[in-house]
N, C-alpha and C positions, 0 to 999 in steps of 0.2 A: 262697448260700443267702438267701432273703429271709424275715425273720421274721415271723410272724403279727403283724398290727397296722400293719405298715409301710404309708406312704402310698405308691401306686402309680397307674400309668395302665394302663387295658386297653383292647383294642381289641375291639369287638363287631361282627360282621357282623349289620346289621339286615335285609337283603335280599340274597339271593342274585342272581346274574345271570339266573338263569331266572325270577325273581320280579319283576324290574324291569318298570316300565310300557313298553308297546310304542311311545308316542309321545315319548320322550326322545331326545336326539341319540345317534347311533351311538357316539361315544367314551364317552358315560355308560352305555349299555347293556351294555358289555363289561366292566364293573367292578363288583364288589358294593357296596352302599351300606353304608358302617361309620360308626361313632361311637366316640369316644374318651371314656372314663369315667374319673374319679379317685376312689378311696376307700381305705379301709385293707383289706388283704387278710385274709381269715377263717381263712386256714391258712398255714403254712409253704409257700414255692413257690420257684420259679427264674424267671428272665427267659425268656419264650416259652413258659411254661406255663399252661395253661387254669386259671383260679382265679375264686373268688367274692370281691367286694369289697363293702364297706358304704360308701355316700356319706355325707357330712355331714348329710344330711337323712333318712337312715336306709334308703334305697332298697338293694336287693340286686341287683347285676348281676354277670354272667358274661363272660369274655372272656380273650383272651390278655395276658399282662404284657408291655407294651412299654417301660415305664421305671419307675424305682425313684426315689421322692421328686421327681417332676417340678415344675418351677418355672412361673414364669409370664413369658413372654417376648414380650409384646406392646407395641405403640408406637402412636402415632398418625401414623407415617409421618415422612417427612423435611421440612424446612422447605420451605414453598411462599411465595415471595414475594408472588405474585398475592393472596394471602388474608390477608397479614400486615396490613393495614390495616383490615379488615372492621369490628372493633371501634369504631374511630375515626370511620369513615364512617358507621356506624349511629347513634353518638351525635350526629353532626352533622346528620343526617337527622331525629332525633327533636326537635331544638331548636326 
């Protein structure tokens, strides 16, 4: 059971397959357009249930709960040696 007020991530279908534009690639046409929104659930719920959430800016969104207390797992990628000296080179060019 997920308690009311818990931080969750929901999945919302923005456009169904039938509503997608006709001039997009076939791989894209065959899947619905989705978005993922994070907010506090407005009622008790369970994972996989349709629920309303209130985002940090006060927006109310509806969707299926896909994660409880989601974190942030992003990086700027792996080290790339080819760009490691860009800052040094730029300073030399400015001199």
